[in-house]
PDB file of N, H, CA, C and O in Angstrom:
ATOM      1  N   MET A   1      35.502 -56.898  96.126  1.00  0.00           N
ATOM      2  CA  MET A   1      36.862 -56.580  95.688  1.00  0.00           C
ATOM      3  C   MET A   1      36.788 -55.798  94.376  1.00  0.00           C
ATOM      4  O   MET A   1      36.114 -56.204  93.429  1.00  0.00           O
ATOM      5  N   GLU A   2      37.478 -54.697  94.345  1.00  0.00           N
ATOM      6  H   GLU A   2      38.025 -54.367  95.115  1.00  0.00           H
ATOM      7  CA  GLU A   2      37.509 -53.836  93.166  1.00  0.00           C
ATOM      8  C   GLU A   2      38.593 -54.312  92.198  1.00  0.00           C
ATOM      9  O   GLU A   2      39.649 -54.784  92.620  1.00  0.00           O
ATOM     10  N   THR A   3      38.325 -54.186  90.914  1.00  0.00           N
ATOM     11  H   THR A   3      37.467 -53.802  90.572  1.00  0.00           H
ATOM     12  CA  THR A   3      39.311 -54.527  89.898  1.00  0.00           C
ATOM     13  C   THR A   3      39.850 -53.238  89.293  1.00  0.00           C
ATOM     14  O   THR A   3      39.082 -52.407  88.808  1.00  0.00           O
ATOM     15  N   LEU A   4      41.149 -53.074  89.319  1.00  0.00           N
ATOM     16  H   LEU A   4      41.772 -53.749  89.713  1.00  0.00           H
ATOM     17  CA  LEU A   4      41.803 -51.892  88.758  1.00  0.00           C
ATOM     18  C   LEU A   4      42.647 -52.300  87.562  1.00  0.00           C
ATOM     19  O   LEU A   4      43.084 -53.446  87.456  1.00  0.00           O
ATOM     20  N   GLN A   5      42.866 -51.365  86.677  1.00  0.00           N
ATOM     21  H   GLN A   5      42.511 -50.435  86.763  1.00  0.00           H
ATOM     22  CA  GLN A   5      43.733 -51.610  85.516  1.00  0.00           C
ATOM     23  C   GLN A   5      44.892 -50.623  85.543  1.00  0.00           C
ATOM     24  O   GLN A   5      44.712 -49.440  85.833  1.00  0.00           O
ATOM     25  N   TYR A   6      46.066 -51.119  85.243  1.00  0.00           N
ATOM     26  H   TYR A   6      46.213 -52.080  85.007  1.00  0.00           H
ATOM     27  CA  TYR A   6      47.260 -50.281  85.179  1.00  0.00           C
ATOM     28  C   TYR A   6      48.006 -50.555  83.884  1.00  0.00           C
ATOM     29  O   TYR A   6      48.103 -51.697  83.434  1.00  0.00           O
ATOM     30  N   ARG A   7      48.521 -49.510  83.306  1.00  0.00           N
ATOM     31  H   ARG A   7      48.442 -48.582  83.671  1.00  0.00           H
ATOM     32  CA  ARG A   7      49.346 -49.604  82.106  1.00  0.00           C
ATOM     33  C   ARG A   7      50.742 -50.032  82.541  1.00  0.00           C
ATOM     34  O   ARG A   7      51.273 -49.507  83.520  1.00  0.00           O
ATOM     35  N   VAL A   8      51.338 -50.976  81.827  1.00  0.00           N
ATOM     36  H   VAL A   8      50.906 -51.403  81.032  1.00  0.00           H
ATOM     37  CA  VAL A   8      52.706 -51.405  82.116  1.00  0.00           C
ATOM     38  C   VAL A   8      53.557 -51.198  80.866  1.00  0.00           C
ATOM     39  O   VAL A   8      53.054 -51.201  79.742  1.00  0.00           O
ATOM     40  N   VAL A   9      54.848 -51.021  81.088  1.00  0.00           N
ATOM     41  H   VAL A   9      55.257 -51.019  82.001  1.00  0.00           H
ATOM     42  CA  VAL A   9      55.799 -50.845  79.992  1.00  0.00           C
ATOM     43  C   VAL A   9      56.759 -52.028  80.034  1.00  0.00           C
ATOM     44  O   VAL A   9      57.413 -52.272  81.048  1.00  0.00           O
ATOM     45  N   LEU A  10      56.838 -52.754  78.935  1.00  0.00           N
ATOM     46  H   LEU A  10      56.307 -52.556  78.111  1.00  0.00           H
ATOM     47  CA  LEU A  10      57.766 -53.878  78.822  1.00  0.00           C
ATOM     48  C   LEU A  10      59.012 -53.405  78.085  1.00  0.00           C
ATOM     49  O   LEU A  10      58.935 -52.949  76.944  1.00  0.00           O
ATOM     50  N   GLU A  11      60.140 -53.516  78.736  1.00  0.00           N
ATOM     51  H   GLU A  11      60.203 -53.886  79.663  1.00  0.00           H
ATOM     52  CA  GLU A  11      61.410 -53.136  78.118  1.00  0.00           C
ATOM     53  C   GLU A  11      62.236 -54.393  77.872  1.00  0.00           C
ATOM     54  O   GLU A  11      62.613 -55.074  78.826  1.00  0.00           O
ATOM     55  N   PRO A  12      62.527 -54.717  76.607  1.00  0.00           N
ATOM     56  CA  PRO A  12      63.369 -55.889  76.339  1.00  0.00           C
ATOM     57  C   PRO A  12      64.768 -55.691  76.933  1.00  0.00           C
ATOM     58  O   PRO A  12      65.343 -54.607  76.833  1.00  0.00           O
ATOM     59  N   ASN A  13      65.300 -56.728  77.541  1.00  0.00           N
ATOM     60  H   ASN A  13      64.833 -57.609  77.623  1.00  0.00           H
ATOM     61  CA  ASN A  13      66.654 -56.686  78.092  1.00  0.00           C
ATOM     62  C   ASN A  13      67.640 -57.174  77.043  1.00  0.00           C
ATOM     63  O   ASN A  13      67.307 -58.017  76.210  1.00  0.00           O
ATOM     64  N   GLU A  14      68.834 -56.650  77.086  1.00  0.00           N
ATOM     65  H   GLU A  14      69.105 -55.965  77.762  1.00  0.00           H
ATOM     66  CA  GLU A  14      69.863 -57.037  76.116  1.00  0.00           C
ATOM     67  C   GLU A  14      70.170 -58.527  76.158  1.00  0.00           C
ATOM     68  O   GLU A  14      70.438 -59.132  75.119  1.00  0.00           O
ATOM     69  N   LEU A  15      70.135 -59.119  77.330  1.00  0.00           N
ATOM     70  H   LEU A  15      69.918 -58.628  78.173  1.00  0.00           H
ATOM     71  CA  LEU A  15      70.473 -60.530  77.487  1.00  0.00           C
ATOM     72  C   LEU A  15      69.252 -61.436  77.468  1.00  0.00           C
ATOM     73  O   LEU A  15      69.344 -62.619  77.797  1.00  0.00           O
ATOM     74  N   GLY A  16      68.114 -60.882  77.082  1.00  0.00           N
ATOM     75  H   GLY A  16      68.040 -59.921  76.815  1.00  0.00           H
ATOM     76  CA  GLY A  16      66.871 -61.653  77.028  1.00  0.00           C
ATOM     77  C   GLY A  16      65.939 -61.298  78.165  1.00  0.00           C
ATOM     78  O   GLY A  16      66.364 -60.780  79.198  1.00  0.00           O
ATOM     79  N   GLY A  17      64.685 -61.578  77.967  1.00  0.00           N
ATOM     80  H   GLY A  17      64.340 -61.999  77.128  1.00  0.00           H
ATOM     81  CA  GLY A  17      63.698 -61.276  78.979  1.00  0.00           C
ATOM     82  C   GLY A  17      63.251 -59.829  78.909  1.00  0.00           C
ATOM     83  O   GLY A  17      63.635 -59.080  78.010  1.00  0.00           O
ATOM     84  N   PHE A  18      62.428 -59.455  79.884  1.00  0.00           N
ATOM     85  H   PHE A  18      62.116 -60.063  80.613  1.00  0.00           H
ATOM     86  CA  PHE A  18      61.842 -58.123  79.902  1.00  0.00           C
ATOM     87  C   PHE A  18      61.862 -57.548  81.312  1.00  0.00           C
ATOM     88  O   PHE A  18      61.687 -58.270  82.294  1.00  0.00           O
ATOM     89  N   THR A  19      62.077 -56.252  81.396  1.00  0.00           N
ATOM     90  H   THR A  19      62.220 -55.666  80.598  1.00  0.00           H
ATOM     91  CA  THR A  19      61.854 -55.504  82.620  1.00  0.00           C
ATOM     92  C   THR A  19      60.500 -54.849  82.465  1.00  0.00           C
ATOM     93  O   THR A  19      60.165 -54.360  81.386  1.00  0.00           O
ATOM     94  N   VAL A  20      59.707 -54.832  83.543  1.00  0.00           N
ATOM     95  H   VAL A  20      59.979 -55.229  84.420  1.00  0.00           H
ATOM     96  CA  VAL A  20      58.369 -54.257  83.495  1.00  0.00           C
ATOM     97  C   VAL A  20      58.294 -53.093  84.474  1.00  0.00           C
ATOM     98  O   VAL A  20      58.644 -53.228  85.646  1.00  0.00           O
ATOM     99  N   LEU A  21      57.836 -51.953  83.979  1.00  0.00           N
ATOM    100  H   LEU A  21      57.552 -51.844  83.026  1.00  0.00           H
ATOM    101  CA  LEU A  21      57.636 -50.753  84.790  1.00  0.00           C
ATOM    102  C   LEU A  21      56.147 -50.444  84.839  1.00  0.00           C
ATOM    103  O   LEU A  21      55.421 -50.698  83.878  1.00  0.00           O
ATOM    104  N   VAL A  22      55.697 -49.896  85.962  1.00  0.00           N
ATOM    105  H   VAL A  22      56.287 -49.690  86.742  1.00  0.00           H
ATOM    106  CA  VAL A  22      54.307 -49.473  86.108  1.00  0.00           C
ATOM    107  C   VAL A  22      54.344 -47.973  86.363  1.00  0.00           C
ATOM    108  O   VAL A  22      54.535 -47.548  87.502  1.00  0.00           O
ATOM    109  N   PRO A  23      54.164 -47.160  85.317  1.00  0.00           N
ATOM    110  CA  PRO A  23      54.329 -45.710  85.459  1.00  0.00           C
ATOM    111  C   PRO A  23      53.465 -45.065  86.540  1.00  0.00           C
ATOM    112  O   PRO A  23      53.906 -44.108  87.176  1.00  0.00           O
ATOM    113  N   ALA A  24      52.262 -45.556  86.765  1.00  0.00           N
ATOM    114  H   ALA A  24      51.904 -46.334  86.248  1.00  0.00           H
ATOM    115  CA  ALA A  24      51.376 -44.967  87.771  1.00  0.00           C
ATOM    116  C   ALA A  24      51.809 -45.314  89.198  1.00  0.00           C
ATOM    117  O   ALA A  24      51.342 -44.702  90.158  1.00  0.00           O
ATOM    118  N   LEU A  25      52.709 -46.304  89.334  1.00  0.00           N
ATOM    119  H   LEU A  25      53.089 -46.802  88.554  1.00  0.00           H
ATOM    120  CA  LEU A  25      53.171 -46.757  90.639  1.00  0.00           C
ATOM    121  C   LEU A  25      54.694 -46.699  90.684  1.00  0.00           C
ATOM    122  O   LEU A  25      55.354 -47.730  90.554  1.00  0.00           O
ATOM    123  N   PRO A  26      55.256 -45.516  90.863  1.00  0.00           N
ATOM    124  CA  PRO A  26      56.723 -45.384  90.859  1.00  0.00           C
ATOM    125  C   PRO A  26      57.372 -46.353  91.844  1.00  0.00           C
ATOM    126  O   PRO A  26      56.978 -46.440  93.007  1.00  0.00           O
ATOM    127  N   GLY A  27      58.365 -47.069  91.357  1.00  0.00           N
ATOM    128  H   GLY A  27      58.685 -46.998  90.412  1.00  0.00           H
ATOM    129  CA  GLY A  27      59.065 -48.046  92.170  1.00  0.00           C
ATOM    130  C   GLY A  27      58.524 -49.456  92.012  1.00  0.00           C
ATOM    131  O   GLY A  27      59.120 -50.408  92.516  1.00  0.00           O
ATOM    132  N   CYS A  28      57.413 -49.601  91.324  1.00  0.00           N
ATOM    133  H   CYS A  28      56.929 -48.827  90.914  1.00  0.00           H
ATOM    134  CA  CYS A  28      56.844 -50.928  91.075  1.00  0.00           C
ATOM    135  C   CYS A  28      57.461 -51.464  89.783  1.00  0.00           C
ATOM    136  O   CYS A  28      57.052 -51.102  88.680  1.00  0.00           O
ATOM    137  N   VAL A  29      58.451 -52.329  89.952  1.00  0.00           N
ATOM    138  H   VAL A  29      58.783 -52.622  90.849  1.00  0.00           H
ATOM    139  CA  VAL A  29      59.233 -52.847  88.829  1.00  0.00           C
ATOM    140  C   VAL A  29      59.400 -54.350  89.012  1.00  0.00           C
ATOM    141  O   VAL A  29      59.575 -54.825  90.134  1.00  0.00           O
ATOM    142  N   THR A  30      59.346 -55.091  87.926  1.00  0.00           N
ATOM    143  H   THR A  30      59.203 -54.706  87.014  1.00  0.00           H
ATOM    144  CA  THR A  30      59.591 -56.523  87.986  1.00  0.00           C
ATOM    145  C   THR A  30      60.205 -56.957  86.668  1.00  0.00           C
ATOM    146  O   THR A  30      60.525 -56.117  85.826  1.00  0.00           O
ATOM    147  N   GLN A  31      60.372 -58.252  86.479  1.00  0.00           N
ATOM    148  H   GLN A  31      60.112 -58.934  87.162  1.00  0.00           H
ATOM    149  CA  GLN A  31      60.932 -58.756  85.223  1.00  0.00           C
ATOM    150  C   GLN A  31      60.464 -60.172  84.971  1.00  0.00           C
ATOM    151  O   GLN A  31      59.938 -60.835  85.864  1.00  0.00           O
ATOM    152  N   GLY A  32      60.660 -60.627  83.751  1.00  0.00           N
ATOM    153  H   GLY A  32      61.088 -60.089  83.025  1.00  0.00           H
ATOM    154  CA  GLY A  32      60.310 -61.985  83.385  1.00  0.00           C
ATOM    155  C   GLY A  32      61.133 -62.441  82.201  1.00  0.00           C
ATOM    156  O   GLY A  32      61.620 -61.621  81.422  1.00  0.00           O
ATOM    157  N   LYS A  33      61.291 -63.751  82.064  1.00  0.00           N
ATOM    158  H   LYS A  33      60.896 -64.416  82.697  1.00  0.00           H
ATOM    159  CA  LYS A  33      62.085 -64.301  80.965  1.00  0.00           C
ATOM    160  C   LYS A  33      61.354 -64.216  79.630  1.00  0.00           C
ATOM    161  O   LYS A  33      61.978 -64.076  78.579  1.00  0.00           O
ATOM    162  N   THR A  34      60.027 -64.303  79.682  1.00  0.00           N
ATOM    163  H   THR A  34      59.520 -64.417  80.536  1.00  0.00           H
ATOM    164  CA  THR A  34      59.223 -64.188  78.469  1.00  0.00           C
ATOM    165  C   THR A  34      58.224 -63.049  78.654  1.00  0.00           C
ATOM    166  O   THR A  34      58.035 -62.553  79.764  1.00  0.00           O
ATOM    167  N   ARG A  35      57.593 -62.642  77.566  1.00  0.00           N
ATOM    168  H   ARG A  35      57.747 -63.044  76.664  1.00  0.00           H
ATOM    169  CA  ARG A  35      56.583 -61.584  77.638  1.00  0.00           C
ATOM    170  C   ARG A  35      55.453 -62.012  78.578  1.00  0.00           C
ATOM    171  O   ARG A  35      55.008 -61.226  79.414  1.00  0.00           O
ATOM    172  N   GLU A  36      54.996 -63.241  78.441  1.00  0.00           N
ATOM    173  H   GLU A  36      55.357 -63.879  77.762  1.00  0.00           H
ATOM    174  CA  GLU A  36      53.905 -63.752  79.262  1.00  0.00           C
ATOM    175  C   GLU A  36      54.280 -63.780  80.741  1.00  0.00           C
ATOM    176  O   GLU A  36      53.493 -63.377  81.598  1.00  0.00           O
ATOM    177  N   GLU A  37      55.482 -64.256  81.032  1.00  0.00           N
ATOM    178  H   GLU A  37      56.122 -64.583  80.336  1.00  0.00           H
ATOM    179  CA  GLU A  37      55.939 -64.302  82.419  1.00  0.00           C
ATOM    180  C   GLU A  37      56.073 -62.887  82.981  1.00  0.00           C
ATOM    181  O   GLU A  37      55.722 -62.644  84.135  1.00  0.00           O
ATOM    182  N   ALA A  38      56.571 -61.969  82.187  1.00  0.00           N
ATOM    183  H   ALA A  38      56.856 -62.166  81.249  1.00  0.00           H
ATOM    184  CA  ALA A  38      56.726 -60.585  82.630  1.00  0.00           C
ATOM    185  C   ALA A  38      55.370 -59.981  82.978  1.00  0.00           C
ATOM    186  O   ALA A  38      55.250 -59.274  83.978  1.00  0.00           O
ATOM    187  N   ILE A  39      54.364 -60.243  82.181  1.00  0.00           N
ATOM    188  H   ILE A  39      54.461 -60.818  81.368  1.00  0.00           H
ATOM    189  CA  ILE A  39      53.024 -59.709  82.441  1.00  0.00           C
ATOM    190  C   ILE A  39      52.436 -60.330  83.704  1.00  0.00           C
ATOM    191  O   ILE A  39      51.833 -59.624  84.512  1.00  0.00           O
ATOM    192  N   GLU A  40      52.599 -61.625  83.885  1.00  0.00           N
ATOM    193  H   GLU A  40      53.089 -62.199  83.229  1.00  0.00           H
ATOM    194  CA  GLU A  40      52.095 -62.280  85.098  1.00  0.00           C
ATOM    195  C   GLU A  40      52.791 -61.734  86.341  1.00  0.00           C
ATOM    196  O   GLU A  40      52.154 -61.495  87.366  1.00  0.00           O
ATOM    197  N   ARG A  41      54.085 -61.542  86.240  1.00  0.00           N
ATOM    198  H   ARG A  41      54.603 -61.736  85.407  1.00  0.00           H
ATOM    199  CA  ARG A  41      54.831 -60.984  87.380  1.00  0.00           C
ATOM    200  C   ARG A  41      54.422 -59.545  87.646  1.00  0.00           C
ATOM    201  O   ARG A  41      54.428 -59.097  88.793  1.00  0.00           O
ATOM    202  N   ALA A  42      54.066 -58.818  86.591  1.00  0.00           N
ATOM    203  H   ALA A  42      54.062 -59.182  85.659  1.00  0.00           H
ATOM    204  CA  ALA A  42      53.590 -57.440  86.769  1.00  0.00           C
ATOM    205  C   ALA A  42      52.301 -57.442  87.578  1.00  0.00           C
ATOM    206  O   ALA A  42      52.134 -56.614  88.474  1.00  0.00           O
ATOM    207  N   LYS A  43      51.392 -58.355  87.279  1.00  0.00           N
ATOM    208  H   LYS A  43      51.527 -59.028  86.552  1.00  0.00           H
ATOM    209  CA  LYS A  43      50.136 -58.455  88.038  1.00  0.00           C
ATOM    210  C   LYS A  43      50.425 -58.709  89.515  1.00  0.00           C
ATOM    211  O   LYS A  43      49.828 -58.086  90.393  1.00  0.00           O
ATOM    212  N   GLU A  44      51.349 -59.634  89.776  1.00  0.00           N
ATOM    213  H   GLU A  44      51.835 -60.140  89.063  1.00  0.00           H
ATOM    214  CA  GLU A  44      51.713 -59.953  91.156  1.00  0.00           C
ATOM    215  C   GLU A  44      52.358 -58.753  91.846  1.00  0.00           C
ATOM    216  O   GLU A  44      52.028 -58.444  92.990  1.00  0.00           O
ATOM    217  N   ALA A  45      53.275 -58.078  91.156  1.00  0.00           N
ATOM    218  H   ALA A  45      53.543 -58.329  90.226  1.00  0.00           H
ATOM    219  CA  ALA A  45      53.973 -56.934  91.737  1.00  0.00           C
ATOM    220  C   ALA A  45      52.997 -55.795  92.040  1.00  0.00           C
ATOM    221  O   ALA A  45      53.105 -55.141  93.077  1.00  0.00           O
ATOM    222  N   ILE A  46      52.054 -55.562  91.141  1.00  0.00           N
ATOM    223  H   ILE A  46      51.966 -56.093  90.299  1.00  0.00           H
ATOM    224  CA  ILE A  46      51.063 -54.509  91.360  1.00  0.00           C
ATOM    225  C   ILE A  46      50.207 -54.844  92.574  1.00  0.00           C
ATOM    226  O   ILE A  46      49.959 -53.977  93.412  1.00  0.00           O
ATOM    227  N   ALA A  47      49.758 -56.079  92.679  1.00  0.00           N
ATOM    228  H   ALA A  47      49.960 -56.783  91.998  1.00  0.00           H
ATOM    229  CA  ALA A  47      48.926 -56.491  93.812  1.00  0.00           C
ATOM    230  C   ALA A  47      49.663 -56.282  95.134  1.00  0.00           C
ATOM    231  O   ALA A  47      49.089 -55.749  96.083  1.00  0.00           O
ATOM    232  N   VAL A  48      50.916 -56.692  95.203  1.00  0.00           N
ATOM    233  H   VAL A  48      51.383 -57.125  94.431  1.00  0.00           H
ATOM    234  CA  VAL A  48      51.712 -56.536  96.424  1.00  0.00           C
ATOM    235  C   VAL A  48      51.937 -55.057  96.723  1.00  0.00           C
ATOM    236  O   VAL A  48      51.841 -54.634  97.875  1.00  0.00           O
ATOM    237  N   PHE A  49      52.231 -54.277  95.699  1.00  0.00           N
ATOM    238  H   PHE A  49      52.308 -54.620  94.763  1.00  0.00           H
ATOM    239  CA  PHE A  49      52.451 -52.838  95.858  1.00  0.00           C
ATOM    240  C   PHE A  49      51.209 -52.175  96.441  1.00  0.00           C
ATOM    241  O   PHE A  49      51.304 -51.383  97.378  1.00  0.00           O
ATOM    242  N   LEU A  50      50.032 -52.505  95.877  1.00  0.00           N
ATOM    243  H   LEU A  50      49.956 -53.148  95.115  1.00  0.00           H
ATOM    244  CA  LEU A  50      48.782 -51.904  96.342  1.00  0.00           C
ATOM    245  C   LEU A  50      48.441 -52.355  97.767  1.00  0.00           C
ATOM    246  O   LEU A  50      47.946 -51.560  98.566  1.00  0.00           O
ATOM    247  N   GLU A  51      48.704 -53.620  98.084  1.00  0.00           N
ATOM    248  H   GLU A  51      49.106 -54.265  97.434  1.00  0.00           H
ATOM    249  CA  GLU A  51      48.482 -54.117  99.444  1.00  0.00           C
ATOM    250  C   GLU A  51      49.341 -53.348 100.438  1.00  0.00           C
ATOM    251  O   GLU A  51      48.892 -53.023 101.538  1.00  0.00           O
ATOM    252  N   SER A  52      50.568 -53.061 100.051  1.00  0.00           N
ATOM    253  H   SER A  52      50.933 -53.325  99.158  1.00  0.00           H
ATOM    254  CA  SER A  52      51.478 -52.309 100.911  1.00  0.00           C
ATOM    255  C   SER A  52      50.962 -50.888 101.137  1.00  0.00           C
ATOM    256  O   SER A  52      51.005 -50.376 102.256  1.00  0.00           O
ATOM    257  N   LEU A  53      50.475 -50.259 100.073  1.00  0.00           N
ATOM    258  H   LEU A  53      50.439 -50.674  99.164  1.00  0.00           H
ATOM    259  CA  LEU A  53      49.912 -48.914 100.224  1.00  0.00           C
ATOM    260  C   LEU A  53      48.720 -48.937 101.179  1.00  0.00           C
ATOM    261  O   LEU A  53      48.601 -48.080 102.054  1.00  0.00           O
ATOM    262  N   GLN A  54      47.844 -49.917 101.005  1.00  0.00           N
ATOM    263  H   GLN A  54      47.941 -50.613 100.293  1.00  0.00           H
ATOM    264  CA  GLN A  54      46.665 -50.026 101.873  1.00  0.00           C
ATOM    265  C   GLN A  54      47.070 -50.239 103.325  1.00  0.00           C
ATOM    266  O   GLN A  54      46.500 -49.621 104.225  1.00  0.00           O
ATOM    267  N   ALA A  55      48.039 -51.097 103.558  1.00  0.00           N
ATOM    268  H   ALA A  55      48.502 -51.599 102.827  1.00  0.00           H
ATOM    269  CA  ALA A  55      48.495 -51.385 104.919  1.00  0.00           C
ATOM    270  C   ALA A  55      49.067 -50.137 105.584  1.00  0.00           C
ATOM    271  O   ALA A  55      48.964 -49.970 106.799  1.00  0.00           O
ATOM    272  N   ASP A  56      49.669 -49.265 104.784  1.00  0.00           N
ATOM    273  H   ASP A  56      49.753 -49.400 103.797  1.00  0.00           H
ATOM    274  CA  ASP A  56      50.254 -48.028 105.312  1.00  0.00           C
ATOM    275  C   ASP A  56      49.250 -46.876 105.340  1.00  0.00           C
ATOM    276  O   ASP A  56      49.595 -45.756 105.717  1.00  0.00           O
ATOM    277  N   GLY A  57      48.008 -47.155 104.939  1.00  0.00           N
ATOM    278  H   GLY A  57      47.728 -48.065 104.632  1.00  0.00           H
ATOM    279  CA  GLY A  57      46.988 -46.111 104.933  1.00  0.00           C
ATOM    280  C   GLY A  57      47.150 -45.089 103.824  1.00  0.00           C
ATOM    281  O   GLY A  57      46.598 -43.992 103.901  1.00  0.00           O
ATOM    282  N   GLU A  58      47.894 -45.439 102.803  1.00  0.00           N
ATOM    283  H   GLU A  58      48.342 -46.331 102.740  1.00  0.00           H
ATOM    284  CA  GLU A  58      48.126 -44.537 101.668  1.00  0.00           C
ATOM    285  C   GLU A  58      47.024 -44.706 100.633  1.00  0.00           C
ATOM    286  O   GLU A  58      46.426 -45.778 100.537  1.00  0.00           O
ATOM    287  N   PRO A  59      46.746 -43.658  99.856  1.00  0.00           N
ATOM    288  CA  PRO A  59      45.726 -43.783  98.803  1.00  0.00           C
ATOM    289  C   PRO A  59      46.216 -44.667  97.660  1.00  0.00           C
ATOM    290  O   PRO A  59      47.417 -44.765  97.406  1.00  0.00           O
ATOM    291  N   ILE A  60      45.283 -45.298  96.987  1.00  0.00           N
ATOM    292  H   ILE A  60      44.308 -45.217  97.194  1.00  0.00           H
ATOM    293  CA  ILE A  60      45.590 -46.141  95.829  1.00  0.00           C
ATOM    294  C   ILE A  60      45.540 -45.258  94.585  1.00  0.00           C
ATOM    295  O   ILE A  60      44.479 -44.737  94.242  1.00  0.00           O
ATOM    296  N   PRO A  61      46.676 -45.083  93.903  1.00  0.00           N
ATOM    297  CA  PRO A  61      46.687 -44.252  92.696  1.00  0.00           C
ATOM    298  C   PRO A  61      45.931 -44.923  91.547  1.00  0.00           C
ATOM    299  O   PRO A  61      45.946 -46.146  91.404  1.00  0.00           O
ATOM    300  N   SER A  62      45.285 -44.115  90.751  1.00  0.00           N
ATOM    301  H   SER A  62      45.272 -43.122  90.866  1.00  0.00           H
ATOM    302  CA  SER A  62      44.668 -44.649  89.539  1.00  0.00           C
ATOM    303  C   SER A  62      45.638 -44.423  88.387  1.00  0.00           C
ATOM    304  O   SER A  62      46.531 -43.579  88.469  1.00  0.00           O
ATOM    305  N   ASP A  63      45.457 -45.168  87.337  1.00  0.00           N
ATOM    306  H   ASP A  63      44.732 -45.853  87.270  1.00  0.00           H
ATOM    307  CA  ASP A  63      46.289 -44.990  86.155  1.00  0.00           C
ATOM    308  C   ASP A  63      45.776 -43.749  85.431  1.00  0.00           C
ATOM    309  O   ASP A  63      44.593 -43.662  85.100  1.00  0.00           O
ATOM    310  N   VAL A  64      46.643 -42.819  85.193  1.00  0.00           N
ATOM    311  H   VAL A  64      47.604 -42.891  85.462  1.00  0.00           H
ATOM    312  CA  VAL A  64      46.243 -41.576  84.543  1.00  0.00           C
ATOM    313  C   VAL A  64      46.215 -41.742  83.029  1.00  0.00           C
ATOM    314  O   VAL A  64      46.856 -42.633  82.472  1.00  0.00           O
ATOM    315  N   ALA A  65      45.472 -40.881  82.389  1.00  0.00           N
ATOM    316  H   ALA A  65      44.952 -40.156  82.841  1.00  0.00           H
ATOM    317  CA  ALA A  65      45.427 -40.912  80.923  1.00  0.00           C
ATOM    318  C   ALA A  65      46.802 -40.549  80.375  1.00  0.00           C
ATOM    319  O   ALA A  65      47.454 -39.616  80.844  1.00  0.00           O
ATOM    320  N   TRP A  66      47.214 -41.295  79.392  1.00  0.00           N
ATOM    321  H   TRP A  66      46.685 -42.052  79.011  1.00  0.00           H
ATOM    322  CA  TRP A  66      48.520 -41.079  78.773  1.00  0.00           C
ATOM    323  C   TRP A  66      48.331 -40.735  77.318  1.00  0.00           C
ATOM    324  O   TRP A  66      47.342 -41.102  76.684  1.00  0.00           O
ATOM    325  N   GLU A  67      49.294 -40.033  76.822  1.00  0.00           N
ATOM    326  H   GLU A  67      50.097 -39.735  77.337  1.00  0.00           H
ATOM    327  CA  GLU A  67      49.367 -39.821  75.381  1.00  0.00           C
ATOM    328  C   GLU A  67      50.746 -40.292  74.959  1.00  0.00           C
ATOM    329  O   GLU A  67      51.764 -39.771  75.415  1.00  0.00           O
ATOM    330  N   GLU A  68      50.765 -41.267  74.097  1.00  0.00           N
ATOM    331  H   GLU A  68      49.939 -41.691  73.726  1.00  0.00           H
ATOM    332  CA  GLU A  68      52.045 -41.778  73.612  1.00  0.00           C
ATOM    333  C   GLU A  68      52.366 -41.074  72.309  1.00  0.00           C
ATOM    334  O   GLU A  68      51.564 -41.069  71.375  1.00  0.00           O
ATOM    335  N   VAL A  69      53.544 -40.480  72.258  1.00  0.00           N
ATOM    336  H   VAL A  69      54.195 -40.484  73.017  1.00  0.00           H
ATOM    337  CA  VAL A  69      53.981 -39.758  71.078  1.00  0.00           C
ATOM    338  C   VAL A  69      55.371 -40.262  70.712  1.00  0.00           C
ATOM    339  O   VAL A  69      56.247 -40.364  71.571  1.00  0.00           O
ATOM    340  N   ARG A  70      55.563 -40.569  69.470  1.00  0.00           N
ATOM    341  H   ARG A  70      54.851 -40.486  68.772  1.00  0.00           H
ATOM    342  CA  ARG A  70      56.881 -40.964  68.994  1.00  0.00           C
ATOM    343  C   ARG A  70      57.486 -39.784  68.243  1.00  0.00           C
ATOM    344  O   ARG A  70      56.815 -39.130  67.444  1.00  0.00           O
ATOM    345  N   VAL A  71      58.731 -39.529  68.505  1.00  0.00           N
ATOM    346  H   VAL A  71      59.276 -40.061  69.154  1.00  0.00           H
ATOM    347  CA  VAL A  71      59.400 -38.405  67.848  1.00  0.00           C
ATOM    348  C   VAL A  71      60.589 -38.935  67.056  1.00  0.00           C
ATOM    349  O   VAL A  71      61.205 -39.933  67.430  1.00  0.00           O
ATOM    350  N   GLU A  72      60.900 -38.261  65.968  1.00  0.00           N
ATOM    351  H   GLU A  72      60.400 -37.450  65.664  1.00  0.00           H
ATOM    352  CA  GLU A  72      62.060 -38.603  65.156  1.00  0.00           C
ATOM    353  C   GLU A  72      63.197 -37.676  65.518  1.00  0.00           C
ATOM    354  O   GLU A  72      63.001 -36.472  65.685  1.00  0.00           O
ATOM    355  N   VAL A  73      64.387 -38.238  65.638  1.00  0.00           N
ATOM    356  H   VAL A  73      64.546 -39.215  65.502  1.00  0.00           H
ATOM    357  CA  VAL A  73      65.562 -37.454  65.975  1.00  0.00           C
ATOM    358  C   VAL A  73      66.671 -37.859  65.006  1.00  0.00           C
ATOM    359  O   VAL A  73      66.995 -39.041  64.893  1.00  0.00           O
ATOM    360  N   ALA A  74      67.240 -36.902  64.322  1.00  0.00           N
ATOM    361  H   ALA A  74      66.977 -35.942  64.414  1.00  0.00           H
ATOM    362  CA  ALA A  74      68.354 -37.188  63.402  1.00  0.00           C
ATOM    363  C   ALA A  74      69.646 -37.250  64.212  1.00  0.00           C
ATOM    364  O   ALA A  74      69.930 -36.378  65.033  1.00  0.00           O
ATOM    365  N   VAL A  75      70.422 -38.307  63.957  1.00  0.00           N
ATOM    366  H   VAL A  75      70.191 -39.015  63.290  1.00  0.00           H
ATOM    367  CA  VAL A  75      71.710 -38.427  64.644  1.00  0.00           C
ATOM    368  C   VAL A  75      72.827 -38.578  63.641  1.00  0.00           C
ATOM    369  O   VAL A  75      73.991 -38.693  64.025  1.00  0.00           O
TER     370      VAL A  75
END
């Protein structure tokens, strides 16, 4: 069994908890009440997403190199 790594984005929700996005896997989204729960659910969501791709004969995407840049905007 191969081990893959994917970058996830945790977005705090206004009412608490986090939404988790997996940029390399469009449509792979989950959430959790705490940061830890959100990360665990992300692992589960990624595994299910990849299993679905394999079952459909689709290629497994790798996480691409990212460059994170913060920009300042005057409002």
